[in-house]
C-alpha positions as CSV (number, residue, x, y, z in Angstrom):
1,M,-34.2,26.5,-8.6
2,D,-33.5,22.7,-8.6
3,T,-36.8,21.0,-7.9
4,A,-35.3,17.6,-7.1
5,K,-32.9,19.2,-4.6
6,D,-35.7,21.2,-3.0
7,F,-37.7,18.0,-2.6
8,Q,-34.7,16.4,-1.0
9,Y,-34.3,19.3,1.4
10,L,-38.0,19.1,2.2
11,E,-37.6,15.4,3.1
12,I,-34.6,16.3,5.3
13,V,-36.4,19.0,7.2
14,I,-39.4,16.7,7.7
15,R,-37.1,14.0,9.0
16,H,-35.6,16.5,11.4
17,C,-39.0,17.4,12.8
18,Q,-40.0,13.8,13.1
19,S,-36.8,13.0,15.0
20,A,-36.5,16.1,17.1
21,Y,-40.1,16.4,18.1
22,K,-41.0,12.7,18.2
23,I,-43.6,13.0,15.4
24,S,-44.4,9.9,13.4
25,C,-46.9,11.4,10.9
26,T,-45.3,13.1,7.8
27,N,-48.1,15.6,7.6
28,A,-47.8,16.6,11.3
29,A,-44.0,17.0,10.8
30,F,-44.6,19.2,7.7
31,E,-47.0,21.4,9.8
32,K,-44.4,21.6,12.6
33,A,-41.8,22.7,10.0
34,K,-44.2,25.4,8.9
35,K,-44.8,26.5,12.5
36,L,-41.1,26.7,13.1
37,N,-40.7,28.8,9.9
38,Y,-38.5,26.2,8.1
39,I,-41.2,26.2,5.4
40,D,-43.4,29.2,4.5
41,Q,-47.1,29.1,4.1
42,K,-46.8,28.5,0.4
43,G,-44.7,25.3,1.0
44,C,-41.4,27.0,0.0
45,F,-38.2,26.9,2.0
46,S,-37.2,29.7,4.2
47,I,-33.6,30.6,4.7
48,T,-33.7,28.8,8.0
49,G,-35.1,25.6,6.5
50,R,-32.5,25.6,3.7
51,D,-29.7,26.1,6.3
52,L,-31.0,23.3,8.4
53,A,-31.2,20.9,5.4
54,L,-27.7,21.9,4.3
55,L,-26.3,21.4,7.8
56,M,-27.9,18.0,8.0
57,E,-26.7,17.0,4.5
58,H,-23.1,18.4,4.6
59,D,-22.2,18.4,8.3
60,P,-24.2,15.6,9.9
61,H,-21.7,15.3,12.8
62,I,-22.2,19.0,13.8
63,Y,-25.9,18.6,13.5
64,Q,-26.0,15.4,15.6
65,N,-23.7,16.8,18.3
66,A,-26.0,19.9,18.6
67,Q,-29.1,17.7,18.7
68,D,-27.5,15.4,21.4
69,K,-26.6,18.4,23.5
70,I,-30.2,19.7,23.3
71,N,-31.6,16.3,24.1
72,R,-29.3,16.0,27.2
73,R,-30.4,19.5,28.4
74,L,-34.1,18.6,27.9
75,A,-33.7,15.3,29.7
76,S,-32.0,17.0,32.7
77,N,-34.7,19.7,32.8
78,D,-32.1,22.4,32.4
79,P,-34.0,25.8,32.8
80,Q,-31.8,27.2,30.0
81,T,-33.7,25.1,27.5
82,N,-37.2,25.7,29.0
83,H,-38.0,29.0,27.4
84,Q,-41.2,29.5,29.3
85,P,-42.1,32.8,30.8
86,Y,-42.5,33.0,34.5
């Protein structure tokens, strides 16, 4: 396991949570990443967290396009993105 690379991925996932969920505090973004199962309770990456970091690192255009699409749906109140039970 490459500790430096894992730390870089941790930073990337935290940056995603800060951006996607409008969180300014690093600790709050870390806790959000844990709630979303990007990071496990021990502070280690889950497969999902590692995949997210790899996508952001190696395919930033694909990541940004997906994020933009989600943001547009949320802005238009598209019921498909509001996963709330009735």
